[in-house]
N, C-alpha and C positions, 0 to 999 in steps of 0.2 A: 444473408436471412432476408426471406420476404414479409415484408411487413404489410402487404398488400391487404389481409385480412383482419387487419388491427383496428378496433373501432375509432382510433381517432385519425384524423387526415394528416398530421406530422408527428408520429410518436414521439422522436427525440428531437433534441436541438439541432442535430448535425444532419446532414445528408449524407455522410460518409459510412456506407454501410459495414465496412471492417470494425469502426469505432462503435457504432450503435450495437453490433454483434457483440462487442467485448463488454460493453455497459450489460447487456442482457445476461451474459455470461457471468459476470461479477455479482449481478444482483441475484442470481439462481444459486450461485455459490455462497453467498452472505446468506441466504433464507435455509439452506442445507445445513450450513453449521450453526446458524440461529437454533433450530430446533433439534439439531443433534446434541447441542450443548445440554439439553434437559435429559439425555438419555446415557450420556459418556461423561467421565470425569477427565478433567484434564491431566495431561500427562507431565506435571511439573508440582514444585514446591510439595507438600503433603501427599498429592497422590502420586508423586514420581513412580514409575515402574519401568524396570529393565525391558519390557517388552516395548513400549515405546521409542526405543532405540539409544544410542549412546548418552551418556549423563556427563554435561560439562558444568564446570564452575560457572556459577551463576553470574558473574561478571562477564566472562567470558563469551557465556551465551548471549547476553543482553548485547555486548558490544558487536557479535556479527550480526546478531539479528539487527541492528539499527546500520550497520555498515552500507549495506546498497542504498539506503535513502539518502544518506552523507556523500556517498560517492558519485551516485546518478545525478543528484541535484548539482555537484561541483560542478561535476562536467558540462551538463546542459546550460548551467549558469553563466560559467567562466566563458563558455565557447559563443555565446549570444553576443548580436552587436551592440546591443543596449546596455551591457553588464555594467557601466561604470558610470552610471546616471546615478545620482546622489541618493534619490530614496530607494532604488534597486539594490545599492551596497549598502546602505542601512538595515535594509529588510533580511539580504544575506547573510550580512553579521549576526542579527537575531537569531536567524535560524541554524547558522553554524555554530555559534557560541552555545545555542541550547544542546544542540548534538554533542559538543565538546564537554559540556558539564555531566551530562549522562555519563 
């Protein structure tokens, strides 16, 4: 993405154009979802509808939704060279314990 026409000298914290592009895409997507939520009902709970796809047990659906966050955190944390520093182990314990509880 070319940010040369952007009014600020440095529009983002980084100079990595790929990362900056992903941030812009995420903000655009969040904006669309935010305004779309005013016009469409979410397809779960009392608004569940077969048009939205397969129906799962809520506990299984929650587990599947949280699984990528848990697995990706675990992989990237434990492959880090600084994984065994005491403060980091404590924070990792809190994060993983939080997800095990859910």
